[in-house]
N, CA, C and O of each residue as an XYZ file, in Angstrom:
308
protein
N      -8.735     -1.637      0.434
C      -7.898     -0.468      0.942
C      -8.082      0.390      1.754
O      -7.538      0.491      2.854
N      -9.206      1.380      1.071
C      -9.359      2.280      1.642
C     -10.688      1.948      3.183
O     -10.903      2.606      4.201
N     -11.234      0.793      2.718
C     -12.247      0.597      3.712
C     -11.426      0.007      4.682
O     -11.504      0.678      5.711
N     -10.686     -0.935      4.808
C      -9.443     -1.381      6.007
C      -9.172     -0.214      6.483
O      -9.681     -0.006      7.584
N      -8.187      1.119      5.790
C      -7.644      1.871      6.529
C      -8.933      2.723      7.238
O      -8.250      3.621      7.730
N      -9.594      2.883      7.424
C     -11.526      3.562      7.885
C     -11.730      2.668      9.042
O     -11.761      3.073     10.204
N     -11.860      1.499      8.699
C     -12.393      0.279      9.550
C     -11.031      0.397     11.095
O     -11.305      0.317     12.292
N      -9.800      0.576     10.540
C      -9.044      0.300     11.617
C      -9.140      2.044     11.914
O      -9.573      2.157     13.061
N      -8.947      3.139     11.436
C      -9.664      3.817     12.368
C     -10.363      4.468     13.135
O     -10.023      5.317     13.960
N     -11.795      3.908     12.762
C     -12.752      3.633     13.440
C     -12.555      2.980     15.197
O     -12.992      3.442     16.251
N     -11.638      1.624     14.902
C     -11.546      1.146     16.147
C     -10.613      1.686     17.059
O     -10.713      1.571     18.280
N      -9.470      2.427     16.315
C      -8.229      3.505     17.181
C      -9.099      4.504     17.563
O      -8.891      4.903     18.709
N     -10.057      5.068     16.942
C     -10.470      6.137     17.716
C     -11.494      5.566     18.418
O     -11.606      6.375     19.340
N     -12.409      4.627     18.630
C     -13.117      4.201     19.508
C     -12.210      3.635     21.002
O     -12.477      3.634     22.203
N     -11.333      3.297     20.382
C     -10.255      2.789     21.615
C      -9.607      3.586     22.654
O      -9.013      3.130     23.631
N      -9.790      4.927     22.330
C      -8.603      5.718     22.591
C      -9.556      6.697     22.952
O      -9.006      7.506     23.699
N     -10.947      7.032     22.717
C     -11.803      8.351     22.847
C     -11.653      8.728     24.438
O     -12.044      9.826     24.835
N     -11.331      8.201     24.930
C     -11.450      8.272     26.435
C      -9.428      9.768     26.765
O      -9.058     10.561     27.631
N      -8.984      9.337     25.661
C      -7.591     10.130     25.882
C      -7.719     11.545     24.613
O      -6.766     12.233     24.247
N      -9.283     11.690     24.097
C      -9.058     12.883     23.285
C      -9.072     13.919     24.670
O      -9.290     13.799     25.875
N      -8.636     15.184     23.551
C      -8.407     16.522     24.662
C      -8.931     17.652     23.846
O      -8.340     18.203     22.917
N     -10.384     17.990     24.416
C     -11.032     18.890     23.788
C     -10.274     20.656     23.362
O     -10.440     21.485     22.466
N      -9.172     20.503     24.957
C      -8.316     21.966     24.685
C      -7.174     21.744     23.799
O      -6.377     22.682     23.827
N      -6.926     20.987     23.188
C      -5.927     20.903     22.049
C      -6.414     20.603     20.719
O      -5.635     20.917     19.819
N      -7.401     20.125     20.407
C      -8.338     20.102     19.070
C      -9.709     19.711     19.001
O     -10.315     19.323     20.000
N     -10.242     19.796     17.836
C     -11.598     19.850     17.797
C     -11.505     17.794     17.386
O     -10.578     17.091     16.983
N     -13.041     17.469     17.775
C     -13.183     16.166     17.367
C     -12.469     15.959     16.322
O     -11.339     15.473     16.262
N     -13.478     16.524     15.069
C     -13.095     16.175     13.788
C     -11.841     16.260     13.102
O     -11.386     15.660     12.128
N     -11.209     17.531     14.169
C      -9.670     17.488     13.160
C      -8.474     15.952     13.649
O      -7.581     15.309     13.098
N      -9.160     15.967     14.952
C      -8.504     14.792     16.273
C      -8.608     13.722     15.242
O      -7.591     13.238     14.745
N     -10.271     13.188     14.776
C     -10.567     12.065     14.009
C      -9.139     11.808     12.760
O      -8.179     11.048     12.627
N      -9.779     12.996     12.027
C      -9.003     12.876     10.684
C      -7.603     12.940     10.737
O      -6.844     12.593      9.832
N      -7.323     13.347     11.710
C      -5.666     13.128     12.128
C      -5.363     11.483     11.708
O      -4.862     11.013     10.687
N      -6.002     10.680     13.213
C      -6.266      9.678     13.379
C      -6.171      8.932     11.978
O      -5.127      8.296     11.834
N      -7.065      8.895     10.929
C      -7.255      8.234      9.880
C      -6.171      8.812      8.377
O      -5.903      8.123      7.392
N      -5.837      9.896      8.579
C      -5.019     10.348      7.799
C      -3.405      9.149      8.065
O      -3.033      8.286      7.270
N      -2.741      9.509      9.420
C      -2.221      8.413      9.900
C      -1.655      7.362      9.434
O      -0.633      7.119      8.793
N      -3.092      6.388     10.177
C      -3.861      5.596      9.563
C      -3.324      5.199      7.910
O      -2.412      4.438      7.585
N      -4.059      5.845      7.211
C      -3.640      5.497      5.363
C      -2.122      5.808      5.047
O      -1.488      5.250      4.152
N      -1.565      6.886      6.001
C      -0.311      7.105      5.611
C       0.863      5.196      5.682
O       1.424      4.415      4.913
N       0.571      5.405      7.271
C       1.027      4.084      7.288
C       0.963      2.784      6.475
O       1.902      2.020      6.253
N      -0.451      2.653      6.026
C      -0.507      1.815      5.050
C      -0.038      2.223      3.726
O       0.051      1.252      2.975
N       0.220      3.094      3.305
C       1.020      2.984      2.176
C       2.476      3.155      2.337
O       3.454      3.118      1.590
N       2.287      3.329      3.411
C       4.430      2.977      3.864
C       4.580      1.832      3.478
O       5.540      1.546      2.763
N       3.460      0.709      3.949
C       3.620     -0.857      4.436
C       3.814     -1.402      2.745
O       4.909     -1.836      2.388
N       2.698     -1.332      1.820
C       2.132     -1.452      0.844
C       3.915     -1.229     -0.011
O       4.634     -1.991     -0.658
N       4.020      0.047      0.387
C       5.085      0.325     -1.013
C       6.686     -0.553     -0.108
O       7.781     -0.740     -0.637
N       6.338     -0.866      1.094
C       7.601     -1.388      1.582
C       7.791     -2.927      1.254
O       8.815     -3.580      1.057
N       6.404     -3.292      1.265
C       6.669     -4.791      0.788
C       6.300     -5.272     -0.862
O       6.366     -6.395     -1.362
N       5.996     -4.300     -1.318
C       5.472     -3.982     -3.011
C       6.816     -5.206     -3.550
O       7.956     -5.162     -3.088
N       6.513     -5.875     -4.230
C       8.134     -7.153     -5.236
C       8.357     -5.828     -6.212
O       7.476     -5.107     -6.680
N       9.763     -5.723     -6.376
C       9.534     -5.336     -7.380
C      10.304     -6.040     -8.478
O      11.108     -6.940     -8.237
N       9.929     -5.439    -10.119
C      10.064     -6.452    -11.553
C      11.263     -6.349    -11.444
O      11.824     -5.349    -10.996
N      11.999     -7.691    -11.965
C      13.315     -7.447    -11.709
C      13.579     -7.769    -13.029
O      13.707     -8.938    -13.392
N      13.685     -6.668    -13.891
C      13.777     -6.881    -15.375
C      14.442     -7.413    -15.998
O      13.996     -8.158    -16.869
N      15.639     -7.263    -15.825
C      17.260     -8.330    -16.261
C      16.630     -9.336    -15.975
O      16.632    -10.151    -16.897
N      16.030     -9.673    -15.006
C      15.792    -11.588    -14.798
C      14.968    -11.614    -15.947
O      15.376    -12.294    -16.888
N      13.893    -11.014    -16.068
C      12.880    -11.223    -17.048
C      13.467    -11.606    -18.302
O      13.503    -12.714    -18.837
N      13.992    -10.325    -18.735
C      14.565    -10.057    -20.082
C      15.403    -11.870    -20.123
O      14.988    -12.788    -20.830
N      16.684    -11.961    -19.113
C      17.266    -13.090    -19.248
C      16.245    -14.319    -19.462
O      16.698    -15.058    -20.337
N      15.198    -14.712    -19.026
C      14.587    -15.430    -18.749
C      13.549    -15.687    -20.105
O      12.778    -16.639    -20.227
N      13.697    -14.875    -20.814
C      13.005    -14.597    -22.420
C      14.280    -14.980    -22.826
O      13.985    -15.937    -23.542
N      15.645    -14.886    -22.869
C      16.139    -15.278    -23.926
C      17.115    -16.799    -23.317
O      18.242    -17.199    -23.611
N      16.320    -17.202    -22.606
C      16.527    -18.627    -22.065
C      15.690    -19.563    -22.448
O      15.789    -20.790    -22.473
N      14.865    -18.846    -22.738
C      13.910    -19.736    -23.950
C      14.148    -19.930    -25.396
O      14.931    -19.147    -25.936
N      13.642    -20.769    -26.038
C      13.829    -20.942    -27.469
C      14.272    -20.206    -28.655
O      13.477    -19.727    -29.463
N      15.321    -20.134    -28.738
C      16.296    -19.043    -29.606
C      15.750    -18.855    -31.149
O      16.037    -17.918    -31.895
N      14.814    -20.075    -31.474
C      13.743    -19.689    -32.497
C      12.768    -19.193    -32.523
O      12.310    -18.776    -33.587
N      12.184    -19.082    -31.473
C      10.745    -18.275    -31.094
C      10.877    -16.798    -32.095
O      11.716    -15.901    -32.177
N       9.936    -17.017    -32.586
C       9.343    -15.381    -33.395
C       9.687    -14.365    -32.257
O       9.807    -14.571    -31.050
N       9.814    -13.199    -32.987
C       9.823    -11.714    -31.930
C       8.274    -11.836    -31.477
O       8.120    -11.534    -30.294
N       7.066    -12.219    -32.173
C       5.565    -12.458    -31.475
C       5.698    -13.324    -30.228
O       4.777    -13.149    -29.430
N       6.513    -14.112    -29.909
C       6.516    -15.068    -29.267
C       7.326    -14.400    -27.874
O       7.022    -14.619    -26.702
N       8.479    -13.496    -28.396
C       9.051    -12.909    -27.746
C       8.430    -11.673    -26.692
O       8.928    -11.221    -25.661
N       7.515    -11.425    -27.184
C       6.983    -10.071    -26.649
C       5.677    -10.528    -25.853
O       5.083     -9.934    -24.953
N       5.304    -12.220    -26.674
C       4.235    -12.417    -25.380
C       4.848    -13.172    -24.282
O       4.066    -13.371    -23.352
N       6.124    -13.687    -24.117
C       6.542    -13.941    -23.553
C       6.950    -12.684    -22.490
O       7.638    -12.915    -21.496
């Protein structure tokens, strides 16, 4: 993940180098902010698309299985 973010940031810096305005920010500040926003975008994207675990569905699937199973079998399931 972090390598992808760094690469995306470097590509964005390379493609937008002509838009850098030295009277507004220092080069390192500009590059750091691009990298920071790339990382925040990636985190937001992953959080949005992460599959949450539906605990009720998981418990119901365990209950639907063999009712005579031992507690150890339930724990493993």
